[in-house]
C-alpha positions in Angstrom: 91.2 84.1 109.1 92.3 87.4 107.4 95.1 89.9 108.6 94.7 93.3 108.3 97.8 95.8 108.7 96.6 99.4 110.9 99.8 100.5 110.8 103.2 99.1 109.7 105.6 102.3 111.8 108.0 102.1 114.5 106.9 105.1 117.8 107.7 108.0 115.5 105.3 106.6 112.7 106.4 107.9 109.0 106.9 110.4 108.0 109.2 111.6 111.3 108.3 115.1 112.8 111.0 117.7 110.7 112.6 115.0 109.1 113.7 115.5 105.1 115.3 112.3 104.2 114.1 110.6 101.1 111.3 108.3 102.6 109.9 110.9 104.5 109.3 113.1 102.3 108.3 110.6 99.4 105.7 110.0 97.7 104.8 106.2 97.4 102.3 106.2 100.2 103.4 102.3 101.1 106.2 104.7 102.8 103.5 106.2 104.9 103.3 104.1 108.2 101.2 105.0 111.2 102.1 102.9 114.2 102.1 99.4 114.2 98.9 97.8 114.9 96.5 94.6 113.6 92.9 93.6 113.2 92.6 89.9 113.3 89.3 88.5 111.9 87.8 85.4 111.2 84.1 84.9 109.9 82.7 85.4 113.3 85.9 86.9 115.4 87.8 90.4 115.5 90.7 90.7 117.8 93.1 93.9 117.6 96.1 93.9 119.0 97.5 96.7 120.6 96.0 100.5 121.1 98.6 103.1 119.0 98.4 106.6 119.6 96.7 106.3 115.6 93.5 104.2 116.6 91.2 106.3 116.2 92.6 107.3 112.8 93.0 103.5 111.7 89.6 102.6 112.9 88.0 105.7 110.7 90.0 104.2 107.6 89.2 101.1 107.8 85.2 101.3 109.4 86.1 99.5 112.3 83.0 99.7 114.6 83.3 96.7 116.5 86.1 94.1 118.2 85.4 91.1 120.2 89.1 91.6 122.5 91.9 93.6 122.4 95.4 91.7 122.8 99.0 93.9 123.9 102.1 92.8 123.6 103.6 95.0 126.0 103.3 98.5 127.4 105.6 101.1 125.1 103.7 103.6 124.8 103.5 103.2 121.0 101.6 100.3 121.3 99.0 101.2 124.4 98.5 105.5 124.2 95.3 104.9 122.0 93.6 103.0 125.1 91.0 105.7 125.4 89.9 105.3 122.0 88.4 101.9 122.8 85.4 103.6 124.3 83.6 103.7 121.1 84.0 99.8 120.9 82.0 99.6 124.4 79.3 101.9 123.5 76.8 99.1 121.7 78.5 96.3 124.3 76.2 95.3 127.5 79.5 93.3 128.5 83.2 94.4 129.4 85.5 94.5 126.6 87.9 91.5 126.9 91.4 92.4 127.2 94.4 89.8 127.4 97.7 90.7 128.2 101.3 89.7 130.0 101.4 89.9 134.0 103.8 93.3 133.5 101.6 95.0 130.7 98.5 94.5 132.6 100.1 96.2 135.8 101.3 98.5 133.8 98.2 99.4 132.3 96.2 99.3 135.5 98.1 102.3 136.9 98.4 104.3 133.9 94.4 104.0 133.0 93.4 103.1 136.9 90.0 104.9 136.6 88.7 102.2 133.6 89.8 98.9 135.9 88.0 100.8 138.9 85.2 99.0 140.3 83.2 101.6 140.1 83.7 102.5 136.4 79.8 101.3 135.3 79.4 104.3 133.0 78.7 102.9 129.7 80.5 105.9 128.0 83.9 104.8 129.3 85.3 101.6 128.4 85.0 98.7 130.8 87.8 96.1 130.1 87.8 93.3 131.7 91.2 91.9 132.3 93.3 88.7 131.8 96.2 87.8 132.5 97.0 84.8 129.9 100.3 84.3 131.5 102.0 83.6 128.6 99.3 80.8 128.1 97.5 79.5 125.4 93.6 81.5 125.0 91.2 81.2 122.6 88.8 84.2 121.5 85.3 83.0 119.4 86.9 80.8 117.0 90.7 81.9 117.1 93.1 80.5 119.3 96.1 82.2 120.8 99.6 81.6 121.6 101.8 84.2 122.8 105.3 84.2 122.2 107.9 85.6 125.0 110.4 87.4 122.9 113.6 89.9 124.5 112.8 93.5 123.7 114.6 96.4 125.5 114.0 94.6 129.4 110.3 95.0 128.9 108.1 91.7 129.1 107.0 92.0 125.6 104.9 88.9 123.6 104.5 88.0 120.1 101.2 86.1 119.5 100.2 83.3 117.0 96.7 83.0 115.8 95.5 79.8 114.3 91.5 79.2 113.0 90.7 76.7 110.7 93.6 75.3 110.1 95.5 78.3 109.1 98.4 80.1 111.4 99.6 83.6 111.2 102.5 85.2 114.2 102.9 88.5 114.5 106.1 90.0 116.5 106.2 93.5 116.6 109.1 94.4 118.5 111.5 91.6 119.1 115.5 91.8 119.4 116.3 88.3 120.3 114.2 85.0 119.8 114.8 82.8 123.3 115.5 79.1 122.2 112.5 77.7 123.8 110.1 80.3 121.9 111.7 79.8 118.5 109.5 76.6 118.2 106.1 78.1 118.7 106.6 80.6 115.9 108.6 77.9 112.9 106.4 77.0 110.1 103.8 79.0 110.0 101.6 80.3 107.2 102.4 83.8 107.4 104.4 85.5 109.9 105.3 89.4 110.3 108.3 90.1 112.4 110.1 93.9 113.8 112.4 95.3 110.9 113.0 98.5 112.3 115.6 100.0 110.3 118.9 99.4 107.9 121.3 99.7 110.4 121.9 97.6 114.2 119.7 98.6 116.7 120.2 98.0 120.5 116.1 96.5 121.0 114.9 96.1 117.4 116.1 93.8 114.9 117.6 95.4 111.3 116.4 94.4 108.3 118.9 91.6 107.8 118.0 90.2 111.2 114.6 89.7 110.5 115.1 88.0 107.0 118.1 85.8 108.6 115.5 85.3 111.7 112.7 83.9 109.0 114.8 82.3 106.8 115.7 79.8 109.6 112.2 79.7 110.8 110.4 79.5 107.1 107.0 80.9 107.2 105.6 80.5 103.5 104.8 84.0 104.1 107.0 86.5 105.9 106.2 90.0 106.2 108.6 93.0 107.9 106.7 95.4 110.0 107.8 97.9 113.2 109.5 99.7 109.7 111.3 103.1 110.4 112.3 105.8 108.1 115.2 104.0 107.3 113.3 101.3 105.8 112.3 102.2 101.8 109.3 100.1 100.9 110.6 99.6 97.3 114.4 99.2 98.1 113.2 96.3 101.1 111.3 94.7 97.7 114.6 94.1 95.8 116.6 93.0 99.2 114.7 90.7 100.5 113.8 86.3 99.3 110.9 86.2 97.6 108.5 85.0 100.2 109.1 88.0 102.3 108.0 91.1 101.5 107.7 94.6 103.9 104.3 95.2 105.7 102.2 98.4 104.8 99.2 100.2 106.0 96.0 98.4 105.1 97.2 95.6 103.6 95.3 93.3 103.8 96.4 89.1 104.2 93.9 86.2 103.5 94.7 82.8 104.9 
C-alpha cells in the first residue's frame, strides 16, 4: 500500500493570495501547498480521499486517470469543492463511482450537488456517484480495509480514516482539534499517521504543530507526518522542531508501506 499526498495545505493553500510572509515568498517547493487530499493505492485498488478545489491540477500533475472510490472526511469546501472534477473518473466507467462519507457530509453533498445524485442522472459525461453512508463503521474497498475515526473539528461531523492492506496501516486525519478518548485506540501504534498541523499558534478548530506532535507522541506511530499546514508553517523549520519520527508532509510525497 502506497499513499500519495496530492495536497498538504489548508483551505487557502500556500502561498496565500496577497500575502508576502516568508513562507508565501519561499522558493522551497515543499512550502508550495495545494489543498489537502491523498491517494491511497494497493496493487489492485485506488482510493481518493476528498475532492479539494485543486483536484484537476493534482490529477494532471500525478497522471491520475481512474479511481475505484472516493472517501470524504467532512463537508467543508476545501474538501468537497472539486466534486465536479470527478466527471473525468466516470467517463470510462459503466457502473457508478462508489462514494463513502458520514451521514452529515453525505446529506450536504446531496444538497449541494443534487443533480449528481438524482435518479434522472444517467448521462455518462456526468459524475454518477454511488452513495454509501458508512455511519462510522468499518468498510472495505477492494483489498483495502477502511476504519472511520470520529474526531472533533469545529461543529462539523468529521472523520479521519485508517487504511489497512498487506499487514500495513496508515492513518489520515487532516482536520482535527481534539481526539475523543474513544477514538484514540483506533489511531494508536500505526505504521504511519498524518495529522492536522495548521499553524504554529493555538487555533480554535485545528491542531497547532505543537499539539499535533504531542498527540503523535502519545499515539506512537512508526512514522508521523504533519499535514493541512498553513503559511505559518515553514518546512525546514518544522523539520528541525519535530521529533525524528515526525516530518512535514509535502505535495507529491509518496509514503510506501
